[in-house]
C-alpha positions as CSV (number, residue, x, y, z in Angstrom):
1,M,-9.2,4.6,0.3
2,A,-12.8,5.2,1.5
3,A,-12.8,8.5,3.8
4,K,-16.2,8.3,5.5
5,K,-16.9,6.1,8.7
6,L,-17.6,2.5,7.5
7,P,-21.2,0.7,8.8
8,D,-20.4,-1.7,12.2
9,K,-20.9,-4.9,10.5
10,T,-18.5,-3.7,7.4
11,V,-15.7,-3.0,10.1
12,E,-16.3,-6.6,11.6
13,R,-15.9,-8.3,8.4
14,L,-12.6,-6.1,7.4
15,S,-11.3,-7.9,10.5
16,Q,-12.3,-11.4,9.7
17,Y,-10.9,-10.7,6.0
18,R,-7.7,-9.9,7.3
19,R,-7.5,-13.0,9.6
20,A,-8.3,-15.2,6.5
21,L,-6.3,-13.2,4.6
22,L,-3.1,-13.4,6.9
23,I,-3.9,-17.3,6.9
24,A,-3.8,-17.7,2.8
25,N,-0.3,-15.5,2.8
26,S,1.1,-17.9,5.5
27,A,0.1,-20.8,3.1
28,G,2.0,-19.4,0.6
29,K,-1.1,-17.6,-1.6
30,H,-0.2,-14.6,-3.7
31,H,-4.1,-13.7,-5.2
32,I,-7.6,-14.8,-3.7
33,F,-10.7,-14.6,-5.8
34,S,-14.4,-13.1,-3.6
35,H,-16.0,-16.5,-3.9
36,E,-12.9,-18.3,-2.3
37,L,-12.7,-15.4,1.1
38,A,-16.6,-15.8,1.1
39,A,-16.3,-19.4,1.6
40,L,-13.9,-19.0,4.6
41,L,-16.4,-16.6,6.5
42,H,-19.4,-18.3,5.1
43,I,-21.0,-15.2,3.5
44,T,-21.8,-14.6,0.1
45,S,-19.0,-13.5,-2.9
46,V,-21.8,-10.5,-3.3
47,Q,-21.1,-9.7,0.1
48,V,-17.4,-9.1,0.3
49,R,-16.9,-7.6,-3.1
50,R,-19.6,-5.0,-1.6
51,D,-17.0,-4.5,1.5
52,I,-14.1,-4.6,-0.7
53,M,-15.1,-2.1,-3.1
54,L,-16.5,0.1,0.2
55,I,-12.8,0.7,1.3
56,G,-11.8,1.6,-2.5
57,Y,-9.7,-1.5,-3.5
58,S,-10.4,-3.9,-6.6
59,G,-9.2,-7.0,-7.7
60,T,-8.8,-8.0,-11.4
61,L,-11.2,-10.8,-13.2
62,R,-8.2,-12.7,-13.7
63,Q,-6.3,-13.1,-10.1
64,G,-8.6,-11.8,-7.8
65,Y,-7.1,-9.7,-4.9
66,D,-3.9,-8.9,-4.4
67,V,-3.6,-11.0,-0.8
68,K,-0.8,-8.8,0.8
69,E,-2.1,-5.8,-0.8
70,L,-5.4,-6.1,1.0
71,I,-4.0,-7.2,4.0
72,E,-2.3,-3.5,3.9
73,I,-5.0,-1.7,3.1
74,I,-7.3,-3.2,5.7
75,G,-4.7,-2.7,8.0
76,K,-4.1,1.0,7.3
77,I,-8.3,1.5,8.0
78,I,-8.5,-0.7,11.2
79,D,-5.5,0.0,12.5
80,S,-4.1,3.4,13.8
81,K,-0.8,4.8,12.6
82,E,1.1,4.9,16.6
83,G,-1.0,1.7,17.8
84,Q,-3.8,1.5,20.6
85,K,-3.4,-0.5,24.2
86,V,-5.6,-2.4,26.0
87,A,-6.2,-3.7,29.3
88,V,-8.1,-6.4,30.3
89,I,-10.2,-5.6,33.9
90,G,-10.6,-8.5,36.0
91,I,-7.8,-11.8,35.7
92,G,-10.0,-14.8,36.0
93,N,-10.2,-17.7,33.6
94,L,-11.3,-15.7,31.0
95,G,-9.2,-12.9,31.4
96,R,-6.2,-14.7,31.2
97,A,-7.3,-16.7,28.0
98,I,-7.9,-13.5,26.1
99,I,-4.9,-12.2,27.7
100,G,-2.8,-15.2,26.5
101,Y,-4.6,-15.8,23.0
102,F,-3.9,-12.1,22.2
103,S,-0.6,-11.9,22.8
104,G,1.4,-10.9,19.7
105,K,-1.5,-11.1,17.2
106,R,-1.5,-7.5,16.2
107,T,1.5,-5.1,16.3
108,K,-0.8,-2.0,16.2
109,L,-3.2,-3.2,19.0
110,S,-1.5,-4.7,22.1
111,V,-2.5,-5.5,25.8
112,V,-0.5,-4.3,27.9
113,A,-2.4,-4.2,31.6
114,G,-4.3,-6.4,33.8
115,F,-6.4,-5.6,36.7
116,D,-8.0,-7.1,39.6
117,V,-8.6,-7.3,43.2
118,N,-7.4,-10.4,44.3
119,P,-4.1,-10.5,46.2
120,D,-2.8,-13.9,44.6
121,K,-3.4,-12.3,41.1
122,I,-1.8,-8.9,41.7
123,D,1.5,-8.2,40.9
124,R,2.1,-11.1,38.4
125,V,3.0,-11.5,34.7
126,Y,0.2,-13.2,32.7
127,A,1.8,-13.9,28.9
128,G,3.9,-10.8,29.4
129,V,1.2,-8.8,30.7
130,W,1.5,-7.1,34.4
131,C,-1.6,-7.5,37.0
132,Y,-2.0,-4.2,38.5
133,H,-4.1,-3.7,41.4
134,F,-8.2,-2.4,40.7
135,D,-6.6,0.8,43.1
136,R,-4.1,1.7,40.5
137,L,-6.7,1.7,37.2
138,T,-7.0,5.7,36.7
139,E,-3.1,6.1,37.3
140,I,-2.3,3.1,35.0
141,I,-4.5,4.1,32.2
142,K,-3.5,7.6,32.2
143,K,0.3,6.7,32.1
144,E,0.2,4.3,29.8
145,N,-2.2,5.7,27.2
146,I,-4.4,3.0,27.3
147,T,-7.7,3.4,25.3
148,I,-9.8,0.1,25.3
149,A,-10.7,-2.2,28.2
150,V,-11.9,-5.8,27.9
151,L,-14.3,-6.6,30.5
152,T,-14.5,-9.9,32.2
153,V,-15.3,-8.6,35.9
154,P,-18.3,-10.3,37.6
155,A,-21.6,-9.2,36.0
156,G,-22.7,-7.3,39.5
157,D,-19.4,-5.2,39.3
158,A,-19.9,-4.6,35.5
159,A,-21.5,-1.1,35.8
160,Q,-19.7,0.5,38.1
161,V,-16.3,-0.5,36.7
162,A,-17.7,0.6,33.0
163,E,-18.4,4.2,35.1
164,L,-14.5,4.4,36.3
165,L,-13.5,3.1,32.6
166,V,-15.0,6.1,31.1
167,M,-13.9,8.4,33.7
168,A,-10.5,7.3,33.5
169,G,-10.5,8.1,29.7
170,I,-11.3,4.8,28.2
171,K,-13.0,5.2,24.7
172,G,-14.0,1.8,24.2
173,I,-15.0,-1.1,26.1
174,L,-15.4,-5.0,24.7
175,N,-17.8,-6.1,27.4
176,F,-17.8,-9.8,28.4
177,T,-20.4,-10.0,31.1
178,P,-23.7,-10.7,30.9
179,K,-24.8,-7.4,32.4
180,P,-25.4,-5.1,29.6
181,I,-24.1,-1.6,30.3
182,N,-24.7,2.3,29.4
183,V,-22.0,4.4,28.2
184,P,-22.1,8.0,27.0
185,S,-22.1,8.2,23.0
186,N,-18.4,9.1,22.6
187,V,-17.1,5.6,24.0
188,Y,-17.7,2.8,21.5
189,L,-19.1,-0.4,23.3
190,E,-19.0,-3.9,21.9
191,E,-21.0,-6.5,23.9
192,Y,-20.6,-10.0,23.8
193,D,-23.5,-12.4,25.0
194,I,-22.3,-16.2,25.2
195,I,-25.9,-16.7,26.5
196,T,-27.3,-15.1,23.2
197,S,-24.8,-16.9,21.0
198,L,-25.3,-20.3,22.2
199,E,-29.4,-19.9,22.5
200,K,-29.3,-19.1,18.9
201,L,-27.4,-22.3,18.2
202,A,-29.8,-24.3,20.0
203,Y,-32.4,-22.8,17.9
204,F,-30.6,-23.7,14.8
205,V,-29.5,-27.1,15.6
206,K,-33.0,-27.7,16.7
207,K,-34.5,-26.8,13.6
208,V,-31.9,-29.4,11.6
């Protein structure tokens, strides 16, 4: 197993491989070839083999990769042994959807708290997750040892909320707002821009 830090895109694909492998496993598939995995993710089999080799695993020419074995190896690389906790900041439609979708998906990564300022949303449970007032952000993050935050607040509040999250001890932020944010080098930032994704789709559809 590779001890060195993996490239961002490789980690992203490993997560996608695991998701596809879990589906294959639930369907009773015991082995899978690189070209089958590649077809599920719409990438090349060469890319799959490179990524799998990078983590120090190899299949066989006759059977391909052992599905359960590869799931376990990817889990050991991506997941932390003790598990990690996530908070969703902003319990609007998107925030609630994220909590509901993610509930029960991973044993080593769990959403344990939500935060908002709307009195109608505070002190309520969403898919098993309690929503706290934003004023308790630092207290709950430290108490629950939360290391990851999903940001779904209004764009105008993104920068200020991100700063407070960093001060509270958050080590990774997934930013769903359309406002780019800046974080210190010791905090990992992933920004999801739905407008850019839609414009990319529009461009390629236009070309068809």
